[in-house]
Phi, psi and omega in degrees: 000149181273138175240124178242107180270331183226128184277317178257140183239343183070002182285345180260007184297339181262009176092016176239163177219162182262130174283173182298336179268006177091348179288137179269143179216163179293144180294343179263008181295156181299323178296315181292321176300322181294304183285340172292321177292326176295321175297321178295320175303312184301319178296318178293325177297322178300320178291314179302318181298325179300323184262347185286160175290163186302322181299321183280332183302320180298315178297321180294322177295321176297319179297320179301319178294317176301321181295327173293320175300316181296317177298318177296322178301310181287334180287340181248098180303146176279123180259129181272131169265167184306316186246348181209165179261131177290127184235030182283343180280160177295128179228144174297141187248164174306321183295325177292319177297314181299319180299318179297317178299316180296321178293321177299311181301319180294316179293323186291339180304321185274001184258139172286150176300147181283142176246000177201167174289152180262129174280141178299125180162198183106216180288170188297324177295317179298319178301315180291325177294323175295322176296318175303317181300315184289323176292324178296320178296321177296314179301321179295319178299316177298317182296319178296318178296317178299320180295336178283347183245332185221161176285128175227166178290118182297332179293331179293322176294316179299317181301312180299318180296314179292323183297320178297322175295320179302314180299320180298311181294320179296322177297318177297319178299319179296332177273055178051052181053040175089349184290338177249018172300150175262114185267145176289132175246100185302131176069017186292342182248019180290000000 
């Protein structure tokens, strides 16, 4: 368990921060942008959970915990040894990705197939879930870019990709199982 006795340390006053392995890096680094966006998702999930129905709140709380795991995963660079990769740090697992997929499949059962794109909106919980989706997509873009430069846990990329889909399907469920979704009408304002 983590113990935080002091909240401010003054160690970041010069624009650097410490990664999970103790190495200092610039606060604008791609790795920090990635796990910073994951933190932003988590904050938005907290708001969505406040407005979501009870059934969805439990899943959202689980996702919040996963997002801390995901942030820890990105905060700790994978260091390569000559013959193997050190895996002692917390990493997002296949099981977390699979759970998200199963939840998507379960929610999707009650939804009619889409005949148009869905505009972000609907009830307040759905609006916040759409915001979670878009921030998740940004975090995924950063993570993909980071993966092009450094070794990362492939399950973390899968998790981010599935999670944005999860938010989309959950938003539709919050909108009366899609019946109050706001659909895109192409060219309606021409």
